[in-house]
N, C-alpha and C positions, 0 to 999 in steps of 0.2 A: 729901513728897519735894522740892517746890519751895521750901519753908522751910529744908530742909537744904542745898540748893544754894546759896541766898542768903547763909546763914550762912557756908559755907565760902568762898564769893567774898568776903565781907566780911573774914573772916580774912585770906585771901590778899592782898587789896589793903591792908589796914591792918598787916599783919605780925603775927604770932602772938607773943606774949610769953611763950611756954611753954618757952624755953630751948633750942629747936632751932636748927639752922643758919639763918643769915640771908644767906647768900650769900658770896662770897669776902671774904676778910681783905683789910684796906687794904694797899696796897703799902708798902714801906718807906720810899719818898720821901713819900707821903702822911702816914705815921705822924709823920715828923720835922717836917713843917710845921706852925707853930702854928696854932691853930684860926682861921679866917677868912681865911688867907692861901693863896695858890696856890703850888704847888711852882714852881721856876724852870725856865723852858723851856730845852730844849737847842737850840744854835745850830749852824749849819754855814756854812763859807766859800763864797761864790760869786765868779765872776769876771764883772764887768760891762765894758762897751766904751762908752767915750765918745770923741767927737772931740778931737782935739788942738786948741789954740787956733787953729793955721793951717788947720784943717779938712781936712787932706789924709790923716790916718791915725787909726785908732782905737786908743785907748791902755788897756789892761787896767787894771781897778781891783777890788780884793779888798773884800769886804763880808761881814759876819756877818748872817744871816737866821735866822729861826726853822726849825729842822729839821721836816720833815713827810714822811711816806711817800707823799702824794698828789701825783703829778706836776702835776696842774692847779693845786694850791694853791702848790707851788714855782714854777710858770711866773708865777702871778699876783704873787708876791712879788718875783721878778726883775725884772718889768716895772714894779711900783711903785717898786722902787729906780732904775731908769732915770728915771722921770719925776721922782723927788725930785732928781735932778741929780747931778754928779760932786762929790767932795771932793778929789781930786788936783789940786794946782796945775799949771796948764799944759793943763788939760782944760776944755771947755765943755759946756753941757747938749746932749744928742742930741735930746731930744724936747720940745716947749714944756711949760712948767709946767702949763698948763690941760688937757693931754691926759687923757682918760679912757679906760681900759680897759673897755669893755662887757662882754667875755667871752673866754675862750680856751678852744679845743676842740682836744684831741689825738686822733689817728686811729691805728689800728694799724699803719699803714704808716710811720710816722714823722713825720707832717706835723702842725705845729702852726697852726692857724688863730687869729690874734690879731685880734680885733675891737675897733676903737677907734672913738670918737665923732669927730664932724666937727671937733673941736678941733685933732686931729693934723695935717691937711693945712692947715687954715686958720692954724695957728700957725707953721707952717715958714716961713723966709725964702725968697726966691727962690734960685734958683741949683741946679745939678746936684750940686755937691758936699755942700751941706747936706742934700739929699734922700738921696744915697748914704751918708752918714754917719748919718743917722736910721734909714733902713732896715736898714742891716747892723748898727748897734748893737743893734737888736732881734733880728735873725737871729742874729748871733754870740753874744749874751748867752743867748738860749734854747737853741741847739744846744750850747753850752758847758756848760751848767748842768742841764739837763732830760735825764735818762736816755731814750734811745730817739727823742728828737727830732733828726731829721737835716735837716729844712728847715721853712720857716715861709712862711705865706701871711699876707697882711695884707689885713684887710677894714676897711671903713668903714662904720659905721651898718648893720652885719649884710649888706652887699654887698661882692662882689670889688672891690678898688680897681684901677683900670687903672695909676694912678699916683698918687703923693702930690704931686707938684709939677710934673708935665708932663714929667719928664725920664726917669725910671727905669721900665721895665716891670714891673709887679707882677701880670700876668696869669697867672702860675704860680708855685707855691711856689718859694722861693730856698734854695739850700744856703749855708752860710757861706762867707766869703771871708776866709781868712787872710792874704792878699796886702795886705789893708788895715790889718792889725794891726802896730803898731810892735813890733819884736822885742824 
């Protein structure tokens, strides 16, 4: 009996070449892609928010990112694009180029917890406007693009941040501020 079970297990693991079904047929897209290549990924448009050169308002910028059904993966892509910096003339980087996103967590109540490394506060320039623009670049970009996210809490090194630069209270999750966005 044991030898029969082992033989059946081996057939199952190696696949029986006995002409029976082997699982679902490849999708039409997979059938069209030449062997050894991956099918092209579908993209979606997102809106990011970068500070204007004068540092007083956020300017929306459209970007294409890979479409994903996972909200956490989408949020990570949005933040990666923010770290990459703006492409629109007249705008400046919101986050230091060295910024590291450690993790992002989404809760059922609509809060996103964005956990950054110490590079974020260390790389921000002084002044309340640069801190305000950095924080709301994150908050507005996540709440605009990630379904169900209504507010954002910023963590640094896995701990709640009181502030990034000494000016803005980050002890509670923040809702987006459309009054900071250039119309």
